[in-house]
C-alpha positions as a Python dict, from the first residue, in 0.01 Angstrom:
ca = {
    (1, 'X'): (0, 0, 0),
    (2, 'X'): (-173, -217, 259),
    (3, 'X'): (-411, -13, 472),
    (4, 'X'): (-419, -272, 750),
    (5, 'X'): (-109, -474, 836),
    (6, 'X'): (-177, -837, 744),
    (7, 'X'): (-36, -957, 1075),
    (8, 'X'): (-307, -754, 1250),
    (9, 'X'): (-606, -889, 1059),
    (10, 'X'): (-713, -1109, 1349),
    (11, 'X'): (-689, -814, 1588),
    (12, 'X'): (-896, -595, 1356),
    (13, 'X'): (-1168, -860, 1335),
    (14, 'X'): (-1172, -892, 1715),
    (15, 'X'): (-1194, -514, 1748),
    (16, 'X'): (-1490, -515, 1514),
    (17, 'X'): (-1654, -798, 1709),
    (18, 'X'): (-1614, -595, 2027),
    (19, 'X'): (-1767, -291, 1860),
    (20, 'X'): (-2055, -499, 1726),
    (21, 'X'): (-2126, -631, 2077),
    (22, 'X'): (-2189, -274, 2197),
    (23, 'X'): (-2511, -285, 1994),
    (24, 'X'): (-2443, 52, 1833),
    (25, 'X'): (-2481, -82, 1478),
    (26, 'X'): (-2828, -214, 1562),
    (27, 'X'): (-2953, 142, 1598),
    (28, 'X'): (-3137, 227, 1276),
    (29, 'X'): (-3054, 595, 1308),
    (30, 'X'): (-2684, 506, 1335),
    (31, 'X'): (-2709, 303, 1014),
    (32, 'X'): (-2879, 588, 829),
    (33, 'X'): (-2615, 828, 956),
    (34, 'X'): (-2339, 599, 823),
    (35, 'X'): (-2510, 564, 485),
    (36, 'X'): (-2528, 942, 459),
    (37, 'X'): (-2163, 956, 562),
    (38, 'X'): (-2075, 714, 281),
    (39, 'X'): (-2277, 916, 31),
    (40, 'X'): (-2103, 1239, 128),
    (41, 'X'): (-1761, 1069, 115),
    (42, 'X'): (-1823, 961, -246),
    (43, 'X'): (-1930, 1310, -349),
    (44, 'X'): (-1629, 1460, -175),
    (45, 'X'): (-1390, 1226, -358),
    (46, 'X'): (-1559, 1219, -702),
    (47, 'X'): (-1259, 1365, -882),
    (48, 'X'): (-1015, 1117, -725),
    (49, 'X'): (-1244, 826, -810),
    (50, 'X'): (-1271, 932, -1174),
    (51, 'X'): (-893, 977, -1199),
    (52, 'X'): (-828, 635, -1046),
    (53, 'X'): (-1070, 464, -1285),
    (54, 'X'): (-904, 643, -1575),
    (55, 'X'): (-562, 520, -1458),
    (56, 'X'): (-677, 161, -1410),
    (57, 'X'): (-911, 109, -1706),
    (58, 'X'): (-890, 425, -1916),
    (59, 'X'): (-1256, 454, -1818),
    (60, 'X'): (-1437, 751, -1976),
    (61, 'X'): (-1565, 1003, -1722),
    (62, 'X'): (-1928, 955, -1828),
    (63, 'X'): (-1897, 577, -1779),
    (64, 'X'): (-1741, 639, -1438),
    (65, 'X'): (-2044, 838, -1331),
    (66, 'X'): (-2298, 605, -1490),
    (67, 'X'): (-2153, 277, -1370),
    (68, 'X'): (-1940, 357, -1065),
    (69, 'X'): (-2026, 682, -887),
    (70, 'X'): (-2390, 610, -973),
    (71, 'X'): (-2385, 372, -674),
    (72, 'X'): (-2507, 680, -486),
    (73, 'X'): (-2857, 592, -608),
    (74, 'X'): (-2828, 259, -425),
    (75, 'X'): (-2740, 448, -106),
    (76, 'X'): (-3039, 681, -151),
    (77, 'X'): (-3268, 381, -199),
    (78, 'X'): (-3144, 219, 122),
    (79, 'X'): (-3182, 541, 321),
    (80, 'X'): (-3537, 585, 193),
    (81, 'X'): (-3659, 237, 285),
    (82, 'X'): (-3436, 129, 575),
    (83, 'X'): (-3683, 202, 854),
    (84, 'X'): (-3942, -10, 673),
    (85, 'X'): (-3696, -295, 616),
    (86, 'X'): (-3591, -309, 981),
    (87, 'X'): (-3942, -328, 1126),
    (88, 'X'): (-4045, -670, 1260),
    (89, 'X'): (-4299, -830, 1027),
    (90, 'X'): (-4608, -999, 1162),
    (91, 'X'): (-4641, -1360, 1048),
    (92, 'X'): (-4978, -1537, 1021),
    (93, 'X'): (-5060, -1825, 1256),
    (94, 'X'): (-5322, -2093, 1199),
    (95, 'X'): (-5633, -2129, 1415),
    (96, 'X'): (-5458, -2411, 1604),
    (97, 'X'): (-5228, -2139, 1745),
    (98, 'X'): (-5507, -1893, 1824),
    (99, 'X'): (-5345, -1782, 2151),
    (100, 'X'): (-5007, -1715, 1986),
    (101, 'X'): (-4857, -1427, 1790),
    (102, 'X'): (-4566, -1461, 1544),
    (103, 'X'): (-4318, -1208, 1416),
    (104, 'X'): (-4001, -1207, 1211),
    (105, 'X'): (-3717, -983, 1324),
    (106, 'X'): (-3428, -892, 1092),
    (107, 'X'): (-3099, -875, 1278),
    (108, 'X'): (-2739, -810, 1163),
    (109, 'X'): (-2503, -1102, 1117),
    (110, 'X'): (-2196, -948, 1284),
    (111, 'X'): (-1862, -901, 1110),
    (112, 'X'): (-1869, -953, 733),
    (113, 'X'): (-1607, -963, 458),
    (114, 'X'): (-1657, -811, 112),
    (115, 'X'): (-1406, -894, -163),
    (116, 'X'): (-1434, -678, -473),
    (117, 'X'): (-1339, -726, -841),
    (118, 'X'): (-1129, -515, -1078),
    (119, 'X'): (-1374, -447, -1362),
    (120, 'X'): (-1601, -206, -1173),
    (121, 'X'): (-1361, -164, -883),
    (122, 'X'): (-1548, 116, -708),
    (123, 'X'): (-1916, 38, -762),
    (124, 'X'): (-1886, -336, -696),
    (125, 'X'): (-1700, -261, -372),
    (126, 'X'): (-1940, 3, -244),
    (127, 'X'): (-2272, -151, -351),
    (128, 'X'): (-2250, -456, -122),
    (129, 'X'): (-2109, -231, 152),
    (130, 'X'): (-2436, -37, 138),
    (131, 'X'): (-2621, -359, 223),
    (132, 'X'): (-2379, -446, 503),
    (133, 'X'): (-2421, -101, 661),
    (134, 'X'): (-2799, -102, 615),
    (135, 'X'): (-2827, -441, 784),
    (136, 'X'): (-2618, -325, 1081),
    (137, 'X'): (-2292, -513, 1038),
    (138, 'X'): (-1926, -431, 1089),
    (139, 'X'): (-1732, -480, 767),
    (140, 'X'): (-1389, -552, 628),
    (141, 'X'): (-1355, -474, 258),
    (142, 'X'): (-1085, -605, 28),
    (143, 'X'): (-1059, -407, -300),
    (144, 'X'): (-898, -569, -602),
    (145, 'X'): (-523, -513, -620),
    (146, 'X'): (-542, -540, -1002),
    (147, 'X'): (-721, -204, -1013),
    (148, 'X'): (-454, -61, -784),
    (149, 'X'): (-535, 309, -822),
    (150, 'X'): (-902, 259, -737),
    (151, 'X'): (-809, 28, -452),
    (152, 'X'): (-597, 306, -300),
    (153, 'X'): (-879, 559, -334),
    (154, 'X'): (-1134, 324, -175),
    (155, 'X'): (-896, 256, 115),
    (156, 'X'): (-835, 629, 160),
    (157, 'X'): (-1209, 706, 169),
    (158, 'X'): (-1282, 432, 421),
    (159, 'X'): (-991, 528, 648),
    (160, 'X'): (-1087, 896, 642),
    (161, 'X'): (-1460, 861, 699),
    (162, 'X'): (-1509, 546, 912),
    (163, 'X'): (-1383, 410, 1243),
    (164, 'X'): (-1173, 98, 1168),
    (165, 'X'): (-1362, -77, 1449),
    (166, 'X'): (-1667, -39, 1225),
    (167, 'X'): (-1542, -52, 863),
    (168, 'X'): (-1186, -127, 753),
    (169, 'X'): (-1024, -160, 411),
    (170, 'X'): (-746, -412, 360),
    (171, 'X'): (-537, -367, 46),
    (172, 'X'): (-304, -623, -103),
    (173, 'X'): (-282, -920, -335),
    (174, 'X'): (-332, -1293, -297),
    (175, 'X'): (-154, -1299, 38),
    (176, 'X'): (-400, -1048, 182),
    (177, 'X'): (-696, -1251, 57),
    (178, 'X'): (-550, -1571, 202),
    (179, 'X'): (-495, -1407, 540),
    (180, 'X'): (-851, -1281, 546),
    (181, 'X'): (-1002, -1612, 433),
    (182, 'X'): (-817, -1793, 711),
    (183, 'X'): (-1028, -1598, 963),
    (184, 'X'): (-1386, -1657, 1070),
    (185, 'X'): (-1650, -1415, 940),
    (186, 'X'): (-2026, -1413, 973),
    (187, 'X'): (-2071, -1372, 597),
    (188, 'X'): (-1842, -1348, 294),
    (189, 'X'): (-1950, -1156, -14),
    (190, 'X'): (-1738, -1209, -326),
    (191, 'X'): (-1760, -1070, -678),
    (192, 'X'): (-1530, -1223, -938),
    (193, 'X'): (-1459, -1535, -1140),
    (194, 'X'): (-1587, -1887, -1087),
    (195, 'X'): (-1243, -2036, -1012),
    (196, 'X'): (-1176, -1795, -725),
    (197, 'X'): (-1538, -1832, -615),
    (198, 'X'): (-1469, -2201, -548),
    (199, 'X'): (-1167, -2105, -336),
    (200, 'X'): (-1382, -1861, -136),
    (201, 'X'): (-1650, -2123, -78),
    (202, 'X'): (-1397, -2383, 32),
    (203, 'X'): (-1244, -2140, 282),
    (204, 'X'): (-1588, -2044, 412),
    (205, 'X'): (-1684, -2409, 459),
    (206, 'X'): (-1422, -2444, 733),
    (207, 'X'): (-1630, -2218, 957),
    (208, 'X'): (-1972, -2290, 800),
    (209, 'X'): (-1971, -1927, 692),
    (210, 'X'): (-2253, -1833, 452),
    (211, 'X'): (-2141, -1686, 120),
    (212, 'X'): (-2273, -1470, -157),
    (213, 'X'): (-2087, -1538, -481),
    (214, 'X'): (-2146, -1297, -768),
    (215, 'X'): (-1973, -1472, -1056),
    (216, 'X'): (-2040, -1454, -1428),
    (217, 'X'): (-2048, -1684, -1726),
    (218, 'X'): (-2138, -1665, -2091),
    (219, 'X'): (-2450, -1448, -2108),
    (220, 'X'): (-2630, -1512, -2438),
    (221, 'X'): (-2814, -1250, -2641),
    (222, 'X'): (-3092, -1378, -2868),
    (223, 'X'): (-3192, -1154, -3157),
    (224, 'X'): (-3523, -1232, -3330),
    (225, 'X'): (-3653, -1082, -3656),
    (226, 'X'): (-3938, -892, -3487),
    (227, 'X'): (-3729, -598, -3363),
    (228, 'X'): (-3647, -234, -3414),
    (229, 'X'): (-3306, -290, -3574),
    (230, 'X'): (-3166, 57, -3510),
    (231, 'X'): (-3249, 46, -3138),
    (232, 'X'): (-3129, -313, -3108),
    (233, 'X'): (-2779, -254, -3249),
    (234, 'X'): (-2725, 54, -3034),
    (235, 'X'): (-2832, -125, -2717),
    (236, 'X'): (-2614, -427, -2793),
    (237, 'X'): (-2317, -206, -2878),
    (238, 'X'): (-2350, -13, -2555),
    (239, 'X'): (-2400, -317, -2333),
    (240, 'X'): (-2121, -519, -2491),
    (241, 'X'): (-1853, -253, -2533),
    (242, 'X'): (-1900, -31, -2229),
    (243, 'X'): (-1584, -71, -2016),
    (244, 'X'): (-1430, -245, -2321),
    (245, 'X'): (-1652, -547, -2262),
    (246, 'X'): (-1520, -608, -1911),
    (247, 'X'): (-1865, -643, -1760),
    (248, 'X'): (-1994, -961, -1596),
    (249, 'X'): (-2339, -916, -1751),
    (250, 'X'): (-2224, -800, -2094),
    (251, 'X'): (-2373, -999, -2383),
    (252, 'X'): (-2111, -1269, -2430),
    (253, 'X'): (-2229, -1398, -2767),
    (254, 'X'): (-2516, -1335, -3008),
    (255, 'X'): (-2767, -1594, -3120),
    (256, 'X'): (-2916, -1433, -3429),
    (257, 'X'): (-3202, -1541, -3650),
    (258, 'X'): (-3048, -1626, -3985),
    (259, 'X'): (-3295, -1399, -4170),
    (260, 'X'): (-3168, -1087, -3994),
    (261, 'X'): (-2802, -1174, -3943),
    (262, 'X'): (-2658, -964, -4228),
    (263, 'X'): (-2867, -658, -4138),
    (264, 'X'): (-2768, -691, -3774),
    (265, 'X'): (-2395, -713, -3851),
    (266, 'X'): (-2418, -414, -4087),
    (267, 'X'): (-2603, -227, -3815),
    (268, 'X'): (-2339, -313, -3555),
    (269, 'X'): (-2061, -185, -3779),
    (270, 'X'): (-2250, 141, -3829),
    (271, 'X'): (-2315, 166, -3456),
    (272, 'X'): (-1945, 116, -3374),
    (273, 'X'): (-1857, 417, -3591),
    (274, 'X'): (-2138, 621, -3439),
    (275, 'X'): (-2012, 546, -3087),
    (276, 'X'): (-1635, 546, -3131),
    (277, 'X'): (-1554, 697, -3470),
    (278, 'X'): (-1350, 544, -3752),
    (279, 'X'): (-1066, 456, -3514),
    (280, 'X'): (-1183, 363, -3162),
    (281, 'X'): (-821, 376, -3043),
    (282, 'X'): (-847, 755, -3064),
    (283, 'X'): (-1188, 775, -2900),
    (284, 'X'): (-1202, 934, -2553),
    (285, 'X'): (-1507, 717, -2488),
    (286, 'X'): (-1349, 372, -2516),
    (287, 'X'): (-1179, 195, -2226),
    (288, 'X'): (-875, -35, -2219),
    (289, 'X'): (-805, -386, -2096),
    (290, 'X'): (-709, -399, -1729),
    (291, 'X'): (-379, -590, -1759),
    (292, 'X'): (-135, -752, -1999),
    (293, 'X'): (-244, -1096, -1883),
    (294, 'X'): (-606, -1029, -1976),
    (295, 'X'): (-503, -858, -2300),
    (296, 'X'): (-302, -1166, -2408),
    (297, 'X'): (-595, -1395, -2319),
    (298, 'X'): (-834, -1189, -2532),
    (299, 'X'): (-598, -1159, -2830),
    (300, 'X'): (-578, -1537, -2833),
    (301, 'X'): (-955, -1548, -2890),
    (302, 'X'): (-908, -1357, -3217),
    (303, 'X'): (-764, -1675, -3366),
    (304, 'X'): (-1107, -1840, -3346),
    (305, 'X'): (-1360, -1808, -3627),
    (306, 'X'): (-1346, -1518, -3873),
    (307, 'X'): (-1303, -1155, -3766),
    (308, 'X'): (-1558, -957, -3970),
    (309, 'X'): (-1544, -625, -3779),
    (310, 'X'): (-1251, -485, -3581),
    (311, 'X'): (-977, -711, -3452),
    (312, 'X'): (-712, -437, -3437),
    (313, 'X'): (-510, -431, -3117),
    (314, 'X'): (-216, -246, -2961),
    (315, 'X'): (-28, -433, -2686),
    (316, 'X'): (146, -120, -2557),
    (317, 'X'): (-191, 41, -2481),
    (318, 'X'): (-376, -281, -2401),
    (319, 'X'): (-622, -175, -2670),
    (320, 'X'): (-850, -413, -2857),
    (321, 'X'): (-1098, -266, -3105),
    (322, 'X'): (-1470, -350, -3084),
    (323, 'X'): (-1471, -682, -3265),
    (324, 'X'): (-1729, -915, -3416),
    (325, 'X'): (-1638, -1274, -3501),
    (326, 'X'): (-1837, -1503, -3731),
    (327, 'X'): (-1815, -1874, -3804),
    (328, 'X'): (-1710, -1979, -3455),
    (329, 'X'): (-1735, -2338, -3343),
    (330, 'X'): (-1890, -2425, -3009),
    (331, 'X'): (-1565, -2609, -2939),
    (332, 'X'): (-1349, -2300, -2997),
    (333, 'X'): (-1185, -2150, -2688),
    (334, 'X'): (-1389, -1833, -2729),
    (335, 'X'): (-1705, -2037, -2669),
    (336, 'X'): (-1562, -2234, -2378),
    (337, 'X'): (-1504, -1952, -2130),
    (338, 'X'): (-1642, -1610, -2046),
    (339, 'X'): (-1493, -1358, -2291),
    (340, 'X'): (-1492, -1054, -2061),
    (341, 'X'): (-1365, -825, -2333),
    (342, 'X'): (-1467, -638, -2652),
    (343, 'X'): (-1509, -944, -2873),
    (344, 'X'): (-1854, -1056, -2984),
    (345, 'X'): (-1910, -1394, -3153),
    (346, 'X'): (-2218, -1430, -3374),
    (347, 'X'): (-2398, -1763, -3406),
    (348, 'X'): (-2698, -1795, -3636),
    (349, 'X'): (-3010, -2004, -3581),
    (350, 'X'): (-3310, -2086, -3799),
    (351, 'X'): (-3547, -2198, -3527),
    (352, 'X'): (-3566, -2057, -3174),
    (353, 'X'): (-3562, -2412, -3040),
    (354, 'X'): (-3198, -2440, -3158),
    (355, 'X'): (-3100, -2128, -2968),
    (356, 'X'): (-3277, -2243, -2651),
    (357, 'X'): (-3117, -2588, -2675),
    (358, 'X'): (-2770, -2431, -2709),
    (359, 'X'): (-2824, -2211, -2404),
    (360, 'X'): (-2955, -2504, -2200),
    (361, 'X'): (-2657, -2720, -2295),
    (362, 'X'): (-2428, -2483, -2104),
    (363, 'X'): (-2395, -2367, -1743),
    (364, 'X'): (-2668, -2125, -1637),
    (365, 'X'): (-2561, -1769, -1724),
    (366, 'X'): (-2573, -1461, -1505),
    (367, 'X'): (-2786, -1276, -1761),
    (368, 'X'): (-2990, -1363, -2067),
    (369, 'X'): (-3092, -1107, -2327),
    (370, 'X'): (-3373, -1133, -2579),
    (371, 'X'): (-3457, -884, -2851),
    (372, 'X'): (-3807, -955, -2979),
    (373, 'X'): (-4148, -789, -2978),
    (374, 'X'): (-4319, -1129, -2993),
    (375, 'X'): (-4498, -1194, -2663),
    (376, 'X'): (-4514, -1566, -2741),
    (377, 'X'): (-4139, -1582, -2803),
    (378, 'X'): (-4068, -1384, -2487),
    (379, 'X'): (-4286, -1623, -2287),
    (380, 'X'): (-4122, -1929, -2438),
    (381, 'X'): (-3766, -1811, -2370),
    (382, 'X'): (-3856, -1716, -2012),
    (383, 'X'): (-4018, -2054, -1950),
    (384, 'X'): (-3761, -2275, -2120),
    (385, 'X'): (-3434, -2120, -1999),
    (386, 'X'): (-3278, -2049, -1660),
    (387, 'X'): (-3046, -1758, -1581),
    (388, 'X'): (-2964, -1520, -1299),
    (389, 'X'): (-3174, -1251, -1465),
    (390, 'X'): (-3331, -1158, -1797),
    (391, 'X'): (-3349, -829, -1984),
    (392, 'X'): (-3580, -803, -2282),
    (393, 'X'): (-3510, -556, -2563),
    (394, 'X'): (-3213, -400, -2385),
    (395, 'X'): (-2882, -495, -2224),
    (396, 'X'): (-2718, -438, -1884),
    (397, 'X'): (-2983, -190, -1765),
    (398, 'X'): (-3139, -446, -1527),
    (399, 'X'): (-2846, -390, -1290),
    (400, 'X'): (-2960, -32, -1231),
    (401, 'X'): (-3304, -117, -1089),
    (402, 'X'): (-3271, -133, -710),
    (403, 'X'): (-3602, -316, -666),
    (404, 'X'): (-3475, -611, -873),
    (405, 'X'): (-3252, -861, -687),
    (406, 'X'): (-2929, -916, -880),
    (407, 'X'): (-2742, -1245, -870),
    (408, 'X'): (-2661, -1568, -1047),
    (409, 'X'): (-2782, -1925, -1043),
    (410, 'X'): (-2579, -2243, -1066),
    (411, 'X'): (-2230, -2172, -1197),
    (412, 'X'): (-2305, -1799, -1228),
    (413, 'X'): (-2341, -1743, -857),
    (414, 'X'): (-2506, -1794, -520),
    (415, 'X'): (-2734, -1537, -358),
    (416, 'X'): (-2828, -1188, -471),
    (417, 'X'): (-2823, -824, -370),
    (418, 'X'): (-2928, -465, -461),
    (419, 'X'): (-3192, -271, -271),
    (420, 'X'): (-3388, -480, -22),
    (421, 'X'): (-3204, -792, -141),
    (422, 'X'): (-2876, -642, -13),
    (423, 'X'): (-3034, -584, 328),
    (424, 'X'): (-3164, -943, 326),
    (425, 'X'): (-2824, -1084, 227),
    (426, 'X'): (-2653, -930, 529),
    (427, 'X'): (-2936, -1001, 773),
    (428, 'X'): (-3061, -1298, 970),
    (429, 'X'): (-3438, -1323, 991),
    (430, 'X'): (-3516, -1437, 1344),
    (431, 'X'): (-3852, -1605, 1394),
    (432, 'X'): (-4022, -1520, 1724),
    (433, 'X'): (-4332, -1700, 1854),
    (434, 'X'): (-4509, -1565, 2160),
    (435, 'X'): (-4786, -1727, 2365),
    (436, 'X'): (-5017, -1558, 2614),
    (437, 'X'): (-5106, -1657, 2968),
    (438, 'X'): (-5480, -1615, 2939),
    (439, 'X'): (-5538, -1979, 2839),
    (440, 'X'): (-5348, -2306, 2875),
    (441, 'X'): (-5509, -2607, 2706),
    (442, 'X'): (-5374, -2934, 2844),
    (443, 'X'): (-5414, -3160, 2539),
    (444, 'X'): (-5038, -3170, 2469),
    (445, 'X'): (-4927, -3248, 2822),
    (446, 'X'): (-4875, -3588, 2981),
    (447, 'X'): (-5039, -3807, 3088),
    (448, 'X'): (-5146, -3892, 2732),
    (449, 'X'): (-5411, -4155, 2812),
    (450, 'X'): (-5730, -4096, 2616),
    (451, 'X'): (-5587, -3804, 2417),
    (452, 'X'): (-5491, -3987, 2094),
    (453, 'X'): (-5835, -3957, 1927),
    (454, 'X'): (-5834, -3581, 1994),
    (455, 'X'): (-5479, -3544, 1857),
    (456, 'X'): (-5565, -3743, 1545),
    (457, 'X'): (-5864, -3517, 1491),
    (458, 'X'): (-5646, -3214, 1552),
    (459, 'X'): (-5391, -3336, 1293),
    (460, 'X'): (-5683, -3375, 1056),
}
């Protein structure tokens, strides 16, 4: 199903531009009303959302609430702080400008495009939409066609609860994306892989359209000896295998101190059974791979290194067991691209300098994880590595803190969002300088004769 006919995309954008010109979206009370409308729409359609996520990813209901419907908290945060965010902020001026006042006014960009991914097909569609609404924009959203059931539910919710002149959902595959990217927008927000991110950026360059690219990469997880082992293995298991590993900030590979490697692997195996039982294929709490294409890609990784836990798979169900692989080479395919699945390579180190050097030899990751109680080690890793974000002694939870901007750096993305950062992403900050009429010093006006010494003194 395509909610908006592709041939009419240009007309829809023009309709939204006309609506934006009315100034209605600049009204803060209107924005709050629309955020509340979105919140109520999600609550009203909870059951349909859960069913769609189950159909697309076999996503457990608890995970659907924690990681998808939980976007409601992001809406609540925006509603709570929006009036503060929208207020003009006074900017300081130097004594040289003593007769002036300066302020910074946030204003909406106009008509924006949000393109969502398939792995968290509801939350990662709605979360940036919260920022677009809060900032006062009109929006076209493009859900992922790969998660087709969730795409249909998102489109249904938007069509039922929002005027298409304000927010419209466009369903469809590559053709729909191409049609949209051929048009001019005031901002494009994309969540997905690096290869498609480059396509988005190239299309945006035609119109000098700013972009936010939320990509991914191989997020490392360093495990030191100075840890609580039981807590560590549970937190790694949850962060890696939630949504069957199809999470852009999941730990991609472990860098484990050689002294603790065996204990950690034993702990992971015990944790797998605690979470998913003796046969995760029968667990109601374990998701499936989104498509046959991605399943085949992941199964190919099982040829690398030595499978020491898991490895079982069922093509008919697109099931791959929680898997740990040892003895991988940095040249193996599994270490060359983001895994994005329930397979966890383990690489040992003897000195933390080796682990840091390995991380720094690769593109900057979206997330970096460190398990260690050593303050000195924490400080060193923070200072000597670069990543979109860092989480110490846990995994994935950083994404749930609205006050922390979320985004990548380098190959893992451009720009960030969540909370105030979402508002900033979809806003232009307009600088306004105002002078008074009570005084008008003539030092800057022509004729300039005799004024150079004063200007030199002024420039100091």
